[in-house]
C-alpha positions in Angstrom: 79.4 106.4 86.3 82.7 104.4 85.7 84.5 103.0 88.6 87.8 104.8 89.3 90.3 102.4 91.0 92.3 105.1 92.8 89.2 106.9 94.0 87.8 103.6 95.5 91.1 102.7 96.9 91.8 106.0 98.7 88.1 106.1 100.0 88.6 102.5 101.5 92.0 103.6 102.9 90.4 106.8 104.5 87.9 104.5 106.3 90.7 102.5 107.7 92.4 105.7 108.6 89.2 107.0 110.5 88.9 103.5 112.2 92.6 103.9 113.2 92.0 107.3 114.6 89.0 106.1 116.7 91.2 103.2 118.0 94.2 105.5 118.9 92.0 107.9 120.6 89.7 105.6 122.7 92.1 102.6 123.2 95.4 104.2 123.3 94.4 107.7 124.6 96.6 109.2 122.0 95.5 112.5 120.5 98.0 114.4 119.0 99.6 111.9 116.3 96.2 110.4 115.7 95.0 113.9 114.5 98.0 114.3 112.1 97.3 110.7 110.6 93.6 111.5 110.4 94.3 114.7 108.5 96.9 113.4 106.0 95.3 110.0 105.5 91.7 111.3 104.7 93.3 114.0 102.4 94.6 111.6 100.0 91.0 110.7 98.6 89.8 114.2 99.0 92.3 115.6 96.7 91.9 112.6 94.2 88.1 113.4 94.0 89.0 117.4 93.5 91.5 116.4 90.8 88.9 114.1 89.1 86.6 117.0 89.1 89.2 119.5 88.1 88.7 122.1 85.3 91.8 121.3 83.3 94.5 118.7 82.9 96.9 121.2 85.1 94.5 121.3 88.0 94.2 117.4 87.7 97.9 117.2 87.9 98.3 119.6 90.8 95.6 117.7 93.0 97.4 114.3 92.2 100.7 115.9 93.2 99.1 117.0 96.6 97.4 113.4 97.0 100.9 111.9 96.3 102.7 114.2 99.2 99.7 113.4 101.6 100.2 109.6 101.0 104.0 109.9 101.6 103.1 112.1 104.8 100.6 109.3 105.9 103.3 106.7 105.5 105.6 108.8 107.8 102.9 108.8 110.6 102.2 105.2 110.1 105.7 104.4 110.7 106.2 106.7 113.6 102.9 105.1 115.3 104.3 101.7 114.8 107.7 102.5 116.2 106.2 104.2 119.2 104.0 101.2 119.8 100.7 102.4 119.3 100.0 100.0 116.4 100.5 96.4 116.5 102.7 94.5 113.8 99.9 92.8 111.8 97.7 95.9 111.7 100.8 98.0 110.8 101.9 95.8 107.7 98.2 95.7 106.4 97.6 99.5 106.5 101.2 100.2 105.3 100.8 98.1 102.4 97.7 99.8 101.3 99.3 103.2 102.0 102.3 102.1 99.9 100.0 101.0 97.0 98.5 104.5 97.1 102.0 106.1 96.9 102.9 103.8 94.0 99.6 104.4 92.0 99.8 108.2 92.5 103.6 108.4 91.7 102.6 106.6 88.6 99.9 109.1 87.5 102.3 112.1 88.5 105.0 110.7 86.2 102.5 110.0 83.4 101.1 113.5 83.7 104.7 115.1 83.8 105.8 113.1 80.6 102.7 114.1 78.7 103.5 116.8 76.1 102.1 120.3 76.8 99.6 121.4 74.5 
């Protein structure tokens, strides 16, 4: 099976989100925002995988659009957690850079799909 860059990046990002969730629960005793970021941050890769296995181009585009929105939502939760002092600066900058990369890639995929002529 051919390696899919966005699939691999989103899976690695989801692992980072799971570890962040564990840290927030165990170390910071934060249980509300941590669930939000766990949900949105792991949903990115799940939607990408669904899109890859989709039955049509329309299905693929729909799932990539959802993954893009989930990445944007995750970006929001990361900013909020950082500004609320739940995440240290170095960790924040690193995971935010990964999130931004996913947003850029998914935005590019979405734009390419929208520019494709409809058959």
